N, C-alpha and C positions, 0 to 999 in steps of 0.2 A: 393414746397410742404413741409409743415413741418413734423416732426416726427410723431404728432398724427394723421395727416391725412392719413399718409402712414400706420400706424397700423390700422386705420378703414378700409382701402381698403384691407389689408391682412385678417382681421377678417372677412369681408364678403365674400372673396373668399373661406377661409377655411370653413366657416359655410355653404357655398352652396355645398361643398364636403362631410362634414361629418354629415350634418343634412338633413332630408328629409322634404319636405313641410309638414306643418301640424302637425309634431311630435315634442314633448317636447325636451329640451336641454339635457336630461338625455340620449336620443338615441345617440347624438353626442358623449357623454362621453363613452358609451358603445362601440361604434365603435372605438374610439380611444384607449381604453384600450385593446380591442381585437386585434387591429393592432400592438400595441407595444409588447403585449404579444407573438403574432405569430413571429414577427421579432426576438425577444430575444431567442425563442426556436429554431428557425431555425439556428441561429448562434452558439448557444450552441450545437445543434446536429452536426454541421459541425466540431467544435472544438473538441467535444468528439470522433468523428470517426477518426480525425487526430491523436489524442494523443493515442487512442486505439490501432490504427495500429503500431505506433511507439512502445509503450510498449509491445505489443504483439510479435513483431519481436525481440525485445531486450531480453525479458524475457522467452519467450515460445519456439520460433522456434529454439534457440540455445540449449535449453535443449532437445528438440525432436531430433535435428541433433546429439546430443551427445549420446543419447540413441539409435538412429538408427545405428550409427556406430559401437555400441557394440552389434548389432544384437538382439535388444529387438523386441518384436512382434509389427507389425505396428499398429494393433488395440488398443493395450495398450498405445502406445505413443500418438495416437490421443486422447484417454480419458484422458491422462495426461494433454494435452493441454486444453481440455474442463474443466477439474477440476480448471484450472488455471484462467479462464475467470474472475469469480467473483472478485478475487484480483486485476486484471488489471482494472476492471470497478470502484471498489472502489478507485483505485489510480488516474484514469483519470477524474472522474466526478468533483471534486472540482476545478482542474486546468482548465477543459473545461468551468466551470461556469464564471471564471475570464476572460479568454481570449474570448470567445464568447460574453459575456455582454459587455466587453470593445470594441470589434470591431463593435458589433451593435449600440450601443450608440454613439461611435465615428463617425461611418458613418453618423448617423442620425444628429449628430451635424455639421459635415463638409458639409453636404448637405442641411444645413439650415432648416431640418425639425423640429428641436427642436425650432428654432427661431419662425417658423410659428405657431407651436403649442402654444407657449408662448404669440405670439402677438394675437392670437385668443381668449385669455381670460382664457386659462387653466393654472392652477398653476403647479408647479414641482410635487405636490403629485399625479397627474393624470398619470405622468410618473414613479414615485417612485412605486406606488402601484403595477403594474405588475411586476417591478424589484424585489421587495422584496418578493412577492408572489411566483413567480417562483423560487426564491432562497430557499424559505421554502420548497416547493414541492421537489425540487432536494435534499435537505437535507434529507427529509423523505425517499424518495426512496434510496438514498445512504445509510442511516443508515440500512435499511432493507437488502440490498445486503451485507452490511459489516458484520452485526450482525447475519444474518441467513443464506443466501446462501453461503457466504465465509467460515463460520464455517462448514457447511455441506460439501463443497468442499474440505476443508482442511482434514477432516477426510478421505473422499474418496480417495483424492490424496495420503495420507500416505499409505492407505491399498493397493492401486494399486502399488505404487512405491515398496513396500515390496514384492508384489506378482511377480513383474518384476525382482527383485533382487534375488528371489528364482529360477526363471526360467532361468535368465541369471547372473550367479554369478559374471562374470567379471566386471559388473557394480560397484561392491562394491569395489573391489580391482583393481585399475588402475596400469598398468605397470610403473615401475621406478618412484614411487610417495611415498610422506609420507602422511598419513592420520590420523585423530583423530577418533577413533571407541571407544565410550564410554570413559572410564578412560585410555585408551591405546593409545599409539602412535605407528603407524605401519609403518615400512620401507619396501616397496615392490620392488622386483626385476623385472625381465622379466616375462610377462605374455603371453603365447601362448596357446591358447584354454583354457582349464581348468587346465593348469600347471602353477605354479609359481615357478621360479627358487630359490629365496631366500626370506625369511621372517624374520623380526626381530620385536618382540613386547616388547615394554617399557610400564610396567603397575605399577601404584601407587594406592593402596586402601586407604579407609579412616583411617586406622590405621597407616599410613606413612610407611607401608611395601611396598617394591619395589621388582619387579621381572622383569628379562629380559629372553624372550624366544627366541632362535635362531634355525632356522631349515634349512635344505637344500631344496631339491625339495619337493614341496607340490601339493597336488591335490585338486581343488575345487569341492565340491560335493553338488548337491542340496539336501536340508534337507526336510524330510516330517513332522518334528516335528513342532508343534505350536509355533511361536515366535521365531524360528531359521531361520535367512536369509540364511545362508550357513554354510557348515562344511568345516574345512581345515584338510585334512589328511597330516600330517607333517612327514617327514622322517629324521633320523638322528638328532633328536631335543635334545636340552640342555637347561635346565632352571636354572638360577642363582636368588636366592631370598635372600635379606637381609633387615634389619631394619636400624633405625638411627645409631646403633651401628655397623658401617661397618666392624668391627673385626669379627663379627658373621655372617655366610652366609652358605646356602646350595646350593649344586650343584646336579642336578638331569640330567641324561641321559636316552634316550630311543631311540629305532629304529624307533618307530612310535607314534605319539600323534594325537589324534582326537579332535580339537578345535572347539567349538560352537561359531558362531558370532550371537548374538540375535539382533533382529530388534529394541529392546529398546536401545541398544548401538549405532546403526548406525542411527536411525532416531529420537531418544529420545522418551520418555514415553508420548504416546498420552494422557494418563489420567492426566498427569502433565503438558501438553502444554496448555497455555492460549488461543492459536489460535483455539482450539477445543471447546471453551466455548461461550455460548452467553452472551450478556451483563448482564441478569438477573442471570444466573448460575455462571457467573465469579464474580459478586458482592457477591453472596451467599458463594462461595468458598473462597473469601478474608475474609469475617467475621469469618468463621471457622478457618482459618489460624491465625488470630489474637487472636482467644481464645486459640489456642494452643501455649503455651510460648516457645516450642521448635524451633519454626520458627523464624530466625532472621530477622532484618529489611531489609536487601539487598534482601532477597527472596520475602517478602511481597511487597516491593517497586516496584520490577520488574513486579510482577502481577498487582499492581496498575497502572503501566505505560501501560499495554495492556488495562485495564479497560478504563482509559482516552483517549487512541487513538481511542477506539470504538465511542466515541462521538466527540472529538476534530476534527478529520479529516473530517467527514461528515459535522459538523457544520460550518466549515470554509467556506462552500459554501454560506451560509447566509451572512458571513462577507465580501466574496469576491463580492457578489451581491451589497453590500452597497458602497464597496470601488470602484467598477467599475462606479457606478452611479456618484459619485463625480469626479474621475479622468476624465471621458469622457467629462463632461460638463465644466470642468476647463481647460483641456488642448487638447481637440479634436476638436477644431475650423478648423484647417488645417491638412490634411491628417489624418482624425480620425481613418480610417480603419487600416492604417499602423501603427500608433501611439498605437492603441489598441492591436495589435498582438505583437509588440516588448515589450511594456510596461507589458502586460500580461505574456509573457514568462519570462521576468526578474523578476517579483515579485514571480512567481511561482517556480523559481530556488532559490530565497532567502528563500521562505517559507519552501521548502523541506530541504534546508541546515540547517535551525533552527531546524526543526523536527529531523534530523538524529543527529545534535548536542546535542539535548535534550536526545535523546534516548542513546547515548554514555555516557552522564553524569550520567544517571541512572544506567546504567549497570556497568560501570567501576569506577564511583566515588561515587555511591550511594546518589547522590543529590536527594531532594524531587521530586517525580515523577509528582505530580500535577503541580509544577511551570515549570519543564523541558518540558512537553508536552503542556501544555496550554499557555506558553510564546508566542509561534508563532502566535497562534490565538489572544492573547491580543494585540500583536503588530499590526496585521492587523485591528482589531477592533478600536484601538486607532487612527491609520492613517486614517481610513475611517471617524472617528468622527471628526477628526481635519479638514479634507478636506471638509467634510459636512457642517461645521460651516462656513468656508471660502465661500463655495458656496452660502450659505443663505445670508451672509452679502454682498456678490458681487451683 
């Protein structure tokens, strides 16, 4: 039996499965598209749930455990975890797209389903259409979660964490630790209940004036004032202040000093945090900052970084879908399911490493935010395009 005769037999068998008697060929195409779409979605859902659980355990339960150890209210800790879910969803969805699609298409390739579909006369486009369509749908949903739900949850998260800190002051000041609170570096001694044995504040303001505050036993107090996380009632306190000319300094001593720790110092100013802006509002804010000549390039560049992240991270779902299509058909002939899993995890790690590196270059080296953030997407897109061309020629 020659190859052409074998293809004719395969085509007849497939046609009998995907076409009903008396129905046009379009019905067979419809069933094929529906089948591939369903398989892709099922594998995407499995990969998403797997990644979601991993990220949830790593990022959320550890935070919850730390808060519970410090006797934070259980209901508030549960809500903290709930408000963190949109961020985990945004983080999981793109990677689930790549891993899920690779596993699905790789399995279809190794099980000869793709060969049967091709032998029955269907072109690659009938497989590509559901792949890219589902990728676009995932991008749209991911963008909505990232741009709206995550922004809303970030605001609620900071508000609730501020409330927990007021009701449980020891969350802010951990025993035997060094913390950065606003512009101050704080060295903390033993903490027992609401009592701190020793506290040292190193502070430097915008005028290069420096001060050091040293206190003996201090008491943590819950503050009822708006914007104040807690108050430190410091006994036997001494403050040393000096400027660049260290020959001139002032020394102040007091039996007691009441020091306010503001939530803006501990959590950052919500009004100036890009994570609390939607894409539209963030873009509008950046335009206003550019009009104000007092804002330097590094500040605007970091805000641009957050703006580009809102698009680039969800959009990579589309690029991952295209890349998975090419990789699975080129390398998924044998053990396609296993190949898809390990290849997907490897590419996800590399992509995430490029994203983190790009963000560090923006923050610490002031490199252009556009290229630093979009470079990882561009690399994925070029890789998918090259492999797609190889697939077509093959």
